[in-house]
N, C-alpha and C positions, 0 to 999 in steps of 0.2 A: 756224605753224599750229596748232599744236597748242591755243596759248591762245586762237584765233579758234573750232575747235568747242569749247571749253568753254565759252568764253561764248557759243555758239547752245545749249548745252543749260544756260546758267543759268538758274536760275527765283528763288528766296527772293527777288535783289534786283530784278530789274524790274519784279516784285508787289509789292515795298514799297515799290517808290517810285514806278512809273506806274501803280499799278491804278487810284490817285484823280484823276489825270491823262485817266485813258483811253488808256492808254498800253500796246499789249499786244505781246507776243512769245510766240513759237509754244507754249513750255512753257504760257505762262497760257490760251491758248486750249484746250489739252490739258488743263489745271485746269477751268476753266470748262465744256466740253464731261462731264468726269466728277463736276462738279459740280450739273450741271441737275437738273432733273426733269421727265419720267424720263429718266437720265441717257443722255446719247449716245454711246455705247459706240464704235460705227462713225467719229463723226467722230473722238474722241480718237483712234482707231486711225489714220485716215487724215493726221493731222494729225500721229501718231509717225512712222508710216512716212516721214513725207515729212523728216523731222528726223533720223529714222535714216539716210536717202540722202544728204541735205547732209554729217552725220558722216563717211559713209563717204567718200563726194567728200575731205572736207579728209582723213583719212588717209589717201588714197591719196595725195594729191598731197605729204603730207608724206612718205610714203616715197617717193615720185618726187625729192624733194627731195635726201635723203637721199642716196639712190643707192648706192650700197659706203659701207654704216654701216664700212668698216675704216677708211676713212680719217679719222672721227672720234672711234677709239676712245682711252679712255685709256692710260696707258702708264703703268707702275707698275712700282717696286723690287721687288719680290718674287716676279719668275721664275713667276710663276701659269699651268703650263700645263692647258688643260683634255683631258681624256681623256677615250675611248669608254669605255663599260661593254658589254661584249659583256653578250644578254641570256641565249642559250642559247634551250632548248625557252621559257622563257617570253615570248621575243619577240612571239610573236602575242595572249597574253593581256594585254600590253603595250599592242599595237596596237590590240585591243580594248578598252580601256579609254581608250584614248583620243579613239577617234571613237564611244565613249558618252559621253563627257563634251562632246565637240563636238557632239553631236546635244542631248545635255539642255540645256545652257548657252547655245548657239549659232542652231541649224535651230530646235528645237521653239519656240522664245520670237517667230522670227521668222514661224515659219507662225502662229503663235496671234492675233499682232499683225496680220499677210494676215486671218486668215480674221475678225477683230473688226472690221475698218474695210469687211468686204463684207457685213456684217451689218447691217439695220435697229433690228433688238431684237437685244439679245445673248440668246445660248443656248449651252449645254455644245455643243461641235462633234457633230454625228450627220448622218445620212446625210438626215434631212428638213430640217435647217438648211444641210445644203451647198448642198440644189434651193433655197433661198432667195439665192444670195448676187445681190449688187447694188452698182456701184460707184455709187449715190445720192450716197455720206457723200464720196465725192470732186466730185461734182455740187455738192456743196453749200458744200463748203469751197471748191471754187472762183470761185463765186457769192456766198461773203460777202467784203463789201468790207475785213473785217478782217483778211483772209489775206495779203492783198499789204505791206499796213502792220504785220502780226506780223512779217511776213519782212525786211521792209527794217529794222524794229526790232532785230528779232532780228540782223542782220548788223553793222548801225551796233554794236551792242553788242560782238558778238564781236571787230569788226575793230579797232573805240574803245577798246576795255578792252586787246586785245591789243597795239596799237599805244603806248598809253600807259603800260604796265607797261615795254613792250622800252625805249621813250625814258630812262622815269626810272631804270630799273635800269641802261641804260647810264648814264648822267650821273652815277650813288651810283657805280659801280665804276671809273671812269673820275674822279674828285673819291676814291674810295679809293683810288687807286693814285699817281697826280699829286699831292696835297697834303702838306704838312706838318702841318695844324693840330689841334691837339690834341680827343682825346676823337672825332676821324671816326668811332671802331670803335662810336661809340655809333650812328654812321649807318647801320654794318655791321651791327649786330645789327637794327636798329629795320629793317631793309629784308629 
């Protein structure tokens, strides 16, 4: 699932290999919107928000598949035991720091992405720009026939690359553990 999410977010390889053939993925649609003249920030934000939603869904299913992570924990021989550290009077300062970090690292970027996706012409957030919110960028990307193709290409790339890598690595692991061929360490090293 993580490999699929990573494949959805990939940019370089699909652009290098697919752009000459006209094959688009979501990230290349974002790139095109940002490199257009005039720059279409709203359209790029709408695509990016859709990609964010797909990523969150993938991570959600990943956490559901793992369920209770303790079942998959690695057992070591060092006898390491994590321990709780009492923060005492600093616990509220630590909680405020974590909340501030969460706000700056996660909440504010998502809010700016949502804001940018609802603007026809990007401008810094203000009272006057908030009165010009529109869903026109979302309408535009859903009317664009390349959107569905980009989504399909992104999903095929994500699922296809994840499946190929898992099968290849599974075969490599099986070959490494079952064969007695000299030099099999080289296959392990390359993989």
